[in-house]
N, C-alpha and C positions, 0 to 999 in steps of 0.2 A: 504493500500500500504506500502511495505517496502521501505522507502525513502533512507535508506542507500544503498540498492541494486541498486537503480537508479544510484548511483555513481560508485559502484564497478562492475556493469555489464552493464547496458544500456548505460551509458555515461562514461564508464571507459577511453576510448581513448580520448574523447573530453575534459573531465573535470578532472577526478581523476588523470590520468597519468600526466597531465600538472600541476596540483596542486602539486603532489609529486615531479615533476621535478623542480618546483620553490623552494620547500623546500630544496632539495638537492643541486641544482646548485648554489643557493645563500646563502646556509648555514644559514638558517633562525632559526633553533631550536637547542639548545644545552641542554645537560642533566641538570636538575634542574631548567629550566626556568619555570616561572609562567606567562602565556600569557593571556592578556585581549583581547578577541575577541569582537570587538565593533560592535554592531548590531543597525542599524538605522531603520530596518523594511523593507528595500528594498530587492530586489532579490539577489543582490551581497553579502550583509552582511549575509543574511540568508543562502545562499549557503556556504559561508566561515565557518559559525558556524557548519553546518552539516559536512563539510570536516574535521574540527578539531575533531568533535565527533567521526567520523570513524577513523581518524588517531590515536587518543589516545587509541582506542581499540586494534590496531594492532602494534603500534610503539614499537620498542625495546629500544628507548630512553625514559627515564622517565621524564615527564614534566607535569605541571599542567595547567589547563585552567579555566578561569573565563569568563562567557558570559555576557557582560555588555550591557545594554540598557540605554542610556541617554535620558530622556524625556525632550526636550527643551520647551515643551508647546503644545504637541499633543492634539487634541480634543479627546473626549472619544472613538469615533469610531476607530480612528487610533491606539490609545494606546491598545484597546482591540484586534484589528487585530494582532498586534505584539505578544500579549500574546497568542492568539489562535494558530497562526502559530508556535510559539516556542513549544507549547504543542504538536501539531501534529508532529513536527520534533524531539520531545523528547529532546529539548534543555532547560536546567535548567538556565533560565536567572535571572539576578539581575538588577532591575530597580532603577535608581536614578533620582531624579527630578532636573531640573534647570529652570530658567525663561528667557532663551535666546530669545525666540520668542517675548516676551513682551519687552525685552530690545532693540531689533532692530526694533520694530514696527514703530517708527517714523524716522528711519534712511533713509536719502534721497540719500546719496552717498555711493556706494559699500556695501549695506547691506549683500550681500552674502559673501564678503570677511571677514567682521567683524563677521558674524555668524559662519563661518568656524573656525576662530581663537578662538572664544569663546568656541565653541564645543570642539575643540582640547584641550584647556586649562582645561576644566572641566573633560574631559576623562583622561588626564594625572593625575590630582589630585586624582580622584576616583580610578583609577587603582593602583596608588602608595599606597593609603590607604589600598587596598586589598592585598598588597605585590607583585604586578606584576612588572616584569622588562622589559616586552615587550608589545607593543600594536599592534594588528593585524587589518588591515583595508582591506576592500573588493575591492580595486581598481584592475581592470583587464587590459588585453592587450590593449583594445581600449582606455581606460583612458590614458595609457602610451603614445600611439602614438598621441593622440589628444593633450596631454600636450606638446609634442615636437613641434608640429605645432603652437599651441597657443603661446608658448614662442618665436618662431621665428617671427610670424606675428604681435604679439601685445606687446611682451616684448623686442624684439631686442636682443635675446640671445639664446644660445643653452643650453637646460636643459630638464629634464623630472622627472617623479616620480621614485625614486630608489626603488628597492625591499627591501632594508634594509638600515636604516640610524640611526645615533645617534641623539637623541634630543639635540638641542642646549640650550633649556631652562631647560631641566631636564636631567642632565648628566648621571643619573643612569637608564634612560629609552631608549629603542630602539623602533623604529617603523618598522614593517615588512608588506610586501604586498605579501602574498602567492599566490594570483590569478593573478600575473603579466603575466603569459603565457597563461591564459585562455581567449578565445574569448567571447565577449559579446553575439554574435549570438548563441553560444552553451549554454550559461546560459539561454537565452530566450527559447530555445528548451527544456531545462530541466524544466523550470517553467511551460511551456505548458504541458509537459508530466505528471508532478505530480499534475497538476490541483489545485494549490493553488494560491491565490491572495495576492501579496505583495504590500507594499506601493510604489507608484511611486515618489511622492514628497509631503511631508506633510507640506511644508512651507506655512504659511498663505499668503505670498506675491504672490503665484502662484495659489491660489484657483480660480477656474473658468476660468483659462487660458488654451486654447487648445495647442496641440503640435506645430502647425504652429506659433501661437503667441509667444510661449515660445522660439522657434528657433530664432525669430527676436530679442529677449531680451537677449539671452544667447550666448556668444561667443563660448562656448563649443559645443552647438547644431549646431551652424553655421559651425564650423570646422568639426564636425561629418558628416554633410551633404556633405561638400566639399570633404572629403576623400572618402566617399561612391561613389560620382559621378566620381571622378578620377580613383578609383579602378575598375570601369566597363571597362575601356580601358587598364588598367595596373594591372594584377592580382598579381604582385609582389610589388605593391606600398606600402601596409601596412607593409609588412615584411621589405622593404627597409627603411621605416621611423623608424621602431624599431631598425634596425641594425645601423642606422646612428649615434646613440649615443654609439654604441659599437665599431665602427671602426673609431675613431677620430684620424687623423694624425696631431699631434701638429705642425709639420713642414709646414703644409699647412693651418694654422689658422692665421688670422691677429693678434689676441691677445687672451690671455686667462688669467684667474685669479683663485686663490684659496683663502683660508682664510688668507694666509700670504703675497702673492705678486701678482703683475700684470706683465705679460710677453708680450712684443710686438715682432712682427716678426723682426723688425729692430735690436733687441737686439742680434740677431745672427750675425750681421755684425759688423765690427770694429767701435769703437766709434769715432766720429769726424764729422765735417761738411764741407761744401764747401762754402767758403765765396764769391766765384765768382758769385753766383746766387742772 
């Protein structure tokens, strides 16, 4: 099978066009960039790697790509699966090892949070050693809207995954998410079409846990199911959630903050109090 043609022809509208729109709308790639495409072995990161492989072939902008696989402690079967899939997709991967899984093995509180932070730190370090100035992650449209709802329900704040942001810990490094506009359902259709099997979750903490059990433990899975349920009665629900962080009217927000200041809605009124109350 010509896997590149599955993007350029079969899923051009659903995946390739939205990938390219994300690249252009969010200005994700500039001339001379060296981009570390981070591959976990899952469907999203493998698709992202293939998209970059195709893009580099046709792009008029000169940029370099490094396909990085960080092994946090995969078992031999999962590691070999990543290697085999990369070979099938003609992706020239570089694997580097870490011991993250063993480091969080005895973690009782928020192991997923700590694991994510450690993985991100290792990726930044290795990408920098290879001369990369950007890291590309495989988060998609559904990840974005789920994050918006999670932040509201469990964080008490408005926020989401940005398509492009500057690293606070590594000032010379940017993080980009080129699949921001690609729907997960279309990625799943693509996976079924090419008939390859990708890693679902190689975390040792979820081994032997089925999808229903995982949903009770994962807030993201819980929110995913909620959105799916509500979208059955409102076909515009998902798009409205996405647009909610694009159409923010600061004059109708109780308060907001950035890195420098906090602004309350009362700041728009004259300063002073009423001692009669």
